[in-house]
N, C-alpha and C positions, 0 to 999 in steps of 0.2 A: 784524274784520282789515281792513287796508288793502291794497288790491293794490300789488304791486312788479312793473315790467317787468324782464325778463331783462337789458335793456340798462341799467338803473339799477343793479341788483345787481351786475352786472359792473364798474361804474365804482367801486362801493364795495369790491369785492374784488379787483381787478385781473385778473379772469377775461376770457375771450373768449367771444363769441357769434357764431354764424352769423347774417349780415344778415338771413336771412328770418324769424328767430325773436326778433329784438330787441324786437318789441313784444308778445310773449307775456307774461302776467302770472301771477303766483301769489297765493295767500293761505295764509300760514302755509307751515311747513316739517315733514318728518317723516323720520326713518331708520330706519323699520321698515315694510316694503313690506306687511306683513299689516295694518297700521293706518293705512295712508295714506288720506286724505280726497280726493276730487275736487277739484282746484284747487290742491292743495298742491305744493310743492316737494320732490321726493325727494332726501335727501341720501345719496350713494353713498359712505358712510365705509369707510375700509380700516382693519380690525382683525383680530380672530380669524377674521372671514369677510368677504370682498370685497362691499361693498355695490352694486359694479358688476354683480355676477351676479344681482342681484335687480332690475334697472332694468326688464326686461321685464315683471315681475309688478307694479310700481309703476305703470307706464304703463298697464297693462290696467285697474289698478284705479282709473285717473283722475287721475294724477299729472298736473300742468300741465307741469311741466318737471323738470330733473335738475342737480343740482350734482355735478361728477365730475372726475376727471382724467384720463379716457381719452375721446377724441373718440366720439361717439354720433351715425353719420351718420343724418339723416332724424329725428332726435329733437331737440326743444328743450331745449338745454343750455348751461350755464355751465361751462367748462372752465377748471380751476384747477390750482395747482401742489400744493396742499394743502386738501383739503375741509374738513377741521375748523377750520383757520385761515381760511379764506373764510367759514364759517359766521358765526363771531364777527365777522369785517368787516361782512358784510352786516347782521348784528343791531345793530351799533354805527352803522352807517348809518341804519337804521331808528329807532332810538332817538333819533338827533339829528333826523331828518325829523318825528317826531312831537311833538318839543318838550314831552315830558311832564316831570312832576316824579317823580323815581325816588327811592323808598326802598330802600335795600340792607339787608339784614339778614344777619349771621353770627354766629358763637359756636360753643362745644363743644356744647352741648345747648339746647334750647328755641327753635331758629330755626323751625321749622314751625309751631308753636303761636304764637310771638311774630309771625310773618307773617300768620297767619290772624287774629289778635285786631288786628293793624294794619289789615288790609284790611276787617275789618268796623266799625272806627271810621271809617276813611276814607271808605267808600261811604255814610255817612250825608250827606256833605256834596259828594263828588266822584265821577265816574265813573272807578270803580277796576279796575284789574287786577292780577293776581297770578300767581306760578308756581305750576303745578300740583304735585302728588304727585311727589317724585324729581327734579324739574328744576331743580336748583341747581347743576350741575356745567357744563363748558365746551361741552356739547352740549345740555343740558336748559334751562340760562338763556337761551341765544340762541335756542332754540327757542318759549320763553316770550315773549320780547320779539317775535317774528315773529308771535305768535299774538294779540297785543294789538288790540282793535277800533280802527278809525282814530280813534274820537272819545274814547280814553282820555285822562284828564286826570293820574292818578296811577297808578304802578306799583309794586307791592310785590314786591320780587325776594328771593328766598331765595338766599343765595351759601355753597355749601359748598367745603372743601378738605381735604387731608390732606398736602400738600407745600408747600414754599416756593414763591413764585412764581405759584402757581395763582390765589391771591386777587386778586393784582395784576392778572392778565390778566382776570378776571372784571370787576373794578373798571374797568378800561381799556374794557370794552365797555358796562356799565350806567351808568357816569359818574352816581353816587348824588348827589342834592340833600341827602339824609339818611343818613347811615351809622349802623347800629346794631349794637352788638356786646352780644349777650346775657350772656356770661360767657366766662372762660377754665378750661376742665377739662382732663381728662387724656386724652380721645379724641384718635386719632391721634398720641400720644405716641412710638410705635413709630417713625414717620417723622420727628418733630421734636424728639426727643431731650430735651425738657423742657417745662415749663409756659412758661418763658421763650420758647422756642423757637415754642410755639403762639401765644403774644401776638405775637411777631413777624410770624407768617404772617397772622394775623388782622388786624393793623394795616395790611397791604398795601392793605385796603380804602379807605384815606385816598388811595392815589395816584390814586384816580379822581375823588375828591371833587370836585365842581364848585365854581367861585368863588362864595363866599359860602354854602357849605354848612354843613349842621350835624352835629354829631355826639351820638349818644345812647349813654351807656356805662353798664355795670353798676357802681354806686358802692360795692356791698359787695365787690367783688372787688378786692383790693389792687394787683394788678397793672395793671388799669385806672385804678384811682384816683391810682396814682402817675404817671400821664401827663397829669394835668389841667394841667401848666405847660408840656408839651412839644409839645402839639398845635398844627397851624396855625389852629384856632380853639378857643373854650373849649367843652368837651363839656358836654352836659346829662346829669346824673346821675340814675339811678333806683335805689332800693334799699328795703331793710326793716330794716337794720341801721345805716346811716350817717344820721344825721338832717340831715347837711350837704347830702344830695342834693337837687336841684331838684325832683324827684317822690318822695315817700316814704310809706310805708304803715306804719300802725300798728294796734293792737287788732284783729290778725288772729285769726278764730274759724273753727271748722267746725261746721256745723248740717245735718243731714241730705242730705250730700253737697254742700253748697255751701259756699265760701270768702268770709267776710264780712270787711271790711277798710275803713280810713279812708284815703283819699288825701289828702295834703297838698302844695301847691304855694304858690309865692309869694303868689299872689292867689286863690287856689281852694281850697276844701277840701269834700270830699264823701264819702258812703258807697259802697261798691262790694259788689256781690253777684255772684259767679262761680259758675255751676250746675257747677263742678267742685271736686275736692278737691285740697289740696295748697300749700304755700306756693311751691314752684317755679311755679305758675301764677300767683301773686300777682307774683312777679318779672316774668314775661311781660307781664302786664296792664299793670304800671307803664311798661314799654318803650312799649307801644302808647299809653298815655295820654300820655308825654311827646312822642311823634310826633304825637298828635292836637292837643295844645297847640301844637306848633311851626306846624302847619298849621290852626289856629283853628276846630277842631272845637269846637261848644258841649259843655260838660260833661254836660248832660242827654242828648245825643246819644251820647257815650262811655259813659255809665252803661248806657243802654238797650240799646246793641249788645253790650257785654260780658255783660248781665244774660242776653241770647238766645244766648250764645255757644256752639257746639256744637264740640267737637273732633274732629279728622280721625280717620278709621278706623285702628284700631291703635295710638293713643297714648291710653292709659289710658282705654279704653271700658268703661263698667260695664254689664255684662250680666246679666239674670236668665234662668238657663236650667235647666230640669228640677230646681227646687229649690236651684241652685248660685248664688252671687254670683261671677261671673267678671269680675275686672280684666285686660282685654285691654292690654297695654302691649308689643307685639311688634314695632313698627317699628324700634327700635334700641335700643341700651344703652350707656352709659359708667358709671363710678363714680359720677358726680353724680345721673344720672337714675335708677340703679338705688337708691342710698340714698333717693332722694325717694319713690320707688314703693314700698319696703317699709315707709316710715313712714307711707304712706297706708294700705297694709295693715293695719299696727299699730292705727290708729285705729277699725278695723271691730270691731263686735260679733261675738261667737261663735267658733267655732274657725278659725284662719288657716292657709292654706296656701300657701308660696312655691314656685313652680315656674320655676326659673332656669336659664337657658342661659349660655355663656359671653359675657364682654365682649371683644371682639376689639380688635386694633390698641393694646395697651397695652405691646408690648414687653417690655423688662426689670422693667416695673412689674407685670406681669400677676399673677404668684403673690401679692404681697403685696397686690394690690387685691381680686382674689378671697378671699383669707383675710379680709381687712377686710369684705367684703360678707356673708360667713359669719356674721361677729361681729354685725354690724347686723340680718342676720336673724333671728339668736337672741332679739333683744330684741323682735321684731315679728311672729313667727309661732309657730305650735304644731308645726307639721310643713314640712320642708325637702325638697324634690326637686331635685337639681342633676344637669345634663347637661353633657357636654364636656370637653375636654382639662383643663380647669381645676376641675372639678367637685369632685375630691378636696380641693382647696384651700379651696373654699367650705364643705365639710363640715367640715374640719378647724378653720376659723374659727368655725363654729357650735358645735363640740364646747367650744372654748375658752370661747363665750358661754354655755355652760350647758346646751345641748341634748345629750340622750342618742344613744345609737347607735340606737335605733327612731325617733328623731324626725327624723334628717337622714340622707338617703341621697345616694350619688353613681351615676350611671349613666353609661355609654358610649354609648347610644343612646336616642332619642327613644320608641322602642317599648318598650324594658324599663321606662324611666320610667314611661310611661303605663299599662303593666300593673300596676306597683306601686301607683301613683296611684289607679286605680281601686279597688283592693282596701281603699284606706284613707281614701278622700273619702267622704263621706256628705252629703245633702240637709241644707242648712242653714249648709254651711262656706262661706268666702271664698276664693278661689283667685287668686293673681296669676300671670300668665305673662308672663315678661319676659326678653328677651336680646337680643344684638345680631342685626341683620338678617340675618347670614349663618348664623345657629343657626336661623331659622325656626320660632321657638317657635309661631307660629299653627298649624304642623302638629300639633305635641304637643296644642295646644287642641283641634284637629279630630279628633284620634285619641280624646281623652278623651270627646267629647261623642258619638263615634259610639255607636249602640245596642249595649247589652252583650249 
């Protein structure tokens, strides 16, 4: 990280600093007083709890200074009218000061995995920084920028949203040189009304695109393909179904938990071996290859980095525990990712069990989408355990898909689900745990793995 003085940060955000503290500098920022690191700027955000109440704790833990809305006599502080906005302004100033190349990644699903793959590829040629887990909103992404080492050459930033204008704001801070949209799904449709509304929100990333910037879009998504003639610059498309894409994959096979495929570009063709299973990972890898080509990473470096790829915790992790094969995919869920995970489960040998939590933020589509997931589950598992408000809809879909009343069960609590699951599961089974973040399906997994 590079040091920023309070005077410099105040200029960027329009804040005020007492003269005696202008030369105090900080390294990175944090809004959690329990996790503050020595030398960081403490962000006194005002939300459900007032961050100003935790300033003494943060300073005792070694914070260098505070970003706040209330004067703090005797404490190095930048006083502003809006702490959250000031954080964005400071991050924008630091992004410009560093002079880095920024790859901004958004999409309904696959953002985090694509970010990890892009960073893995680019790190073979450049000093590369990236957003850590969960740092993709208007607090986390600016904090990620402020945490970048001073010698960073490329930053790979995940950018999330669930309402209109949120992406435009993030783009005004990140100012991407390359903007990637992984797909347009149905997550957040509750707030955005339709897939077209989701597309509109995602396309706000273009508002911050730097002059001469590049676009990387999923060419298998008709809504994105339809934008090829209306963007300010011609997008690079990637895909598995549309051979007109600049980066295209075919001959996709699964062997021993690996996904094998061939990549075709205008002047380059090579085989790829991903140590993860599922066509959705192929799409993520193609997006990463497109970014790698735009930034001149050699094909052999892209191949070797993806061959060694390790997904993030909680995202389709394969665990072998006490005779069970566990597919832990608890980070989040929408119809697209739920369907993909069920199909991965379906390719497994032996008896297969799906343990599913609700998919959130689907609005009026919730009942239909949960019913549809039940039908998909029926084709890919032997037993189905569902929990949540929409668990009955999942089970109804499974019945329509051919499962019997002893094969698919709905539960109101994780505890009741796990009690039944323990009675039915046996060593040798493969179990998928999947649900939206708010369903905390990792807790169901922990309960299941407790000694009986």
